[in-house]
C-alpha positions in Angstrom: 39.4 146.3 -27.6 39.6 144.4 -23.9 39.5 147.1 -21.0 40.8 145.3 -17.8 40.8 146.7 -14.1 44.4 146.3 -13.0 46.3 146.9 -9.8 49.9 147.2 -8.9 51.7 145.7 -5.9 51.6 148.9 -4.3 47.5 149.1 -4.3 47.4 151.5 -7.3 44.3 150.6 -9.5 44.1 151.4 -13.1 42.8 150.5 -16.5 44.8 148.8 -19.2 43.2 148.5 -22.7 44.7 145.7 -24.8 43.9 144.3 -28.3 43.1 140.8 -26.3 43.7 139.0 -23.2 46.8 137.3 -25.0 48.0 140.4 -25.8 48.0 141.8 -21.9 49.4 138.6 -20.8 52.2 138.8 -23.4 52.7 142.4 -22.3 52.8 141.8 -18.6 54.9 138.7 -18.8 57.6 141.0 -20.6 57.3 143.7 -17.6 55.5 146.5 -20.6 52.8 146.8 -18.3 53.5 149.2 -15.9 51.4 151.4 -13.1 51.1 155.2 -14.0 51.4 156.3 -10.4 54.9 154.3 -9.5 55.9 152.7 -12.4 55.7 149.3 -10.7 55.7 146.6 -13.3 54.0 144.0 -10.8 51.0 144.0 -12.3 48.0 141.8 -11.4 44.6 141.5 -13.2 41.8 142.3 -11.0 38.1 140.5 -11.8 35.4 142.3 -13.2 32.1 142.0 -14.9 31.6 142.7 -18.1 29.3 145.3 -19.1 26.6 144.7 -21.4 24.6 147.0 -23.5 21.4 145.2 -24.3 18.9 146.8 -26.6 16.0 148.3 -24.6 18.3 148.4 -21.5 18.8 151.8 -19.7 21.1 153.0 -16.9 19.8 153.2 -13.8 18.9 156.6 -13.3 21.0 157.9 -10.0 18.6 159.2 -7.2 17.8 162.6 -7.3 18.6 164.5 -3.7 16.0 166.0 -2.1 16.0 170.0 -1.8 16.5 169.1 2.2 16.4 167.1 4.8 13.2 166.3 6.5 13.2 167.9 10.2 13.1 164.3 11.8 15.4 162.8 9.5 19.1 163.0 9.0 20.9 164.8 6.2 22.1 162.3 3.2 25.3 160.8 3.8 28.0 162.0 2.0 30.8 159.2 0.9 34.2 160.5 0.5 35.2 159.4 -3.1 36.7 156.1 -3.6 40.6 155.5 -3.5 40.4 155.3 -7.4 38.8 158.7 -7.7 41.4 160.3 -5.5 44.3 158.8 -7.4 42.6 160.1 -10.8 42.2 163.5 -9.3 46.1 163.4 -8.1 46.9 162.4 -11.2 45.2 165.3 -13.1 46.6 167.8 -10.8 50.4 166.4 -11.7 49.6 166.3 -15.2 48.2 169.8 -14.9 51.4 171.0 -13.3 53.6 169.2 -15.8 51.7 170.9 -18.8 52.0 174.5 -17.0 55.5 174.5 -15.9 58.6 174.5 -17.3 61.3 171.5 -16.3 64.5 173.0 -15.5 65.7 169.8 -13.8 69.0 169.9 -11.3 69.0 173.8 -12.0 65.9 174.5 -9.9 67.2 175.9 -6.9 69.6 178.5 -9.0 66.4 179.4 -11.4 64.2 179.6 -8.5 66.5 182.1 -6.8 67.0 184.1 -10.1 63.1 184.2 -10.1 62.7 185.3 -7.0 65.6 188.0 -7.1 64.2 189.5 -10.7 66.9 188.1 -12.5 64.8 186.4 -14.8 61.1 186.3 -15.8 58.1 184.7 -13.3 57.0 182.0 -14.4 56.3 178.5 -13.2 59.0 176.1 -13.0 59.7 172.6 -11.7 63.1 170.4 -11.4 64.7 168.4 -8.8 66.1 169.9 -4.9 67.1 168.1 -2.0 65.8 168.9 1.3 68.9 170.7 2.5 68.0 172.9 -0.9 64.7 173.5 -0.1 65.1 174.4 3.4 67.9 176.9 2.3 65.2 178.2 -0.4 62.9 178.5 2.4 65.3 180.4 4.8 65.4 183.3 1.9 61.7 183.3 1.7 61.6 181.4 -1.7 58.2 179.3 -1.4 58.5 175.7 -2.8 56.5 172.8 -3.1 57.5 169.3 -3.0 55.7 167.2 -5.7 56.7 163.6 -6.2 56.2 162.9 -10.0 55.6 159.3 -10.7 58.1 158.3 -12.9 56.1 157.2 -15.7 55.2 160.7 -16.4 58.9 161.8 -17.1 59.4 163.7 -20.3 56.9 165.7 -22.1 53.3 165.9 -20.5 50.7 164.6 -22.6 
């Protein structure tokens, strides 16, 4: 099994698992490889170093943080997570929403009103609404949140 670091034309990075390099080249040429965030099928393979697990070799241990900075030294610099980590966290959040809500599709505004006015049971829903429909819901005191879903996640959540 080969694991390749890939990137779409929009700069989203992700991993792809393939039986061989030839399998990746073939699937990519046929447009079968797509970005999990935006469904773009213009995919390039990024260079990556192989990981070798040699006997006796150990993973470098992470530096242990000190209990606190010395008075004359600044504290540790906290780096924001790399872009790939942010994308992964966003994708996990989207998948959580999809697993824990009912897709009501184009009936979203109607169903949101029914829930708000107590005509049906309280539950999490998701669906499509135009900017105008979202504004009308807000005017009625119905809170909604726009969450763009990648087209690659359409259908049942995994």
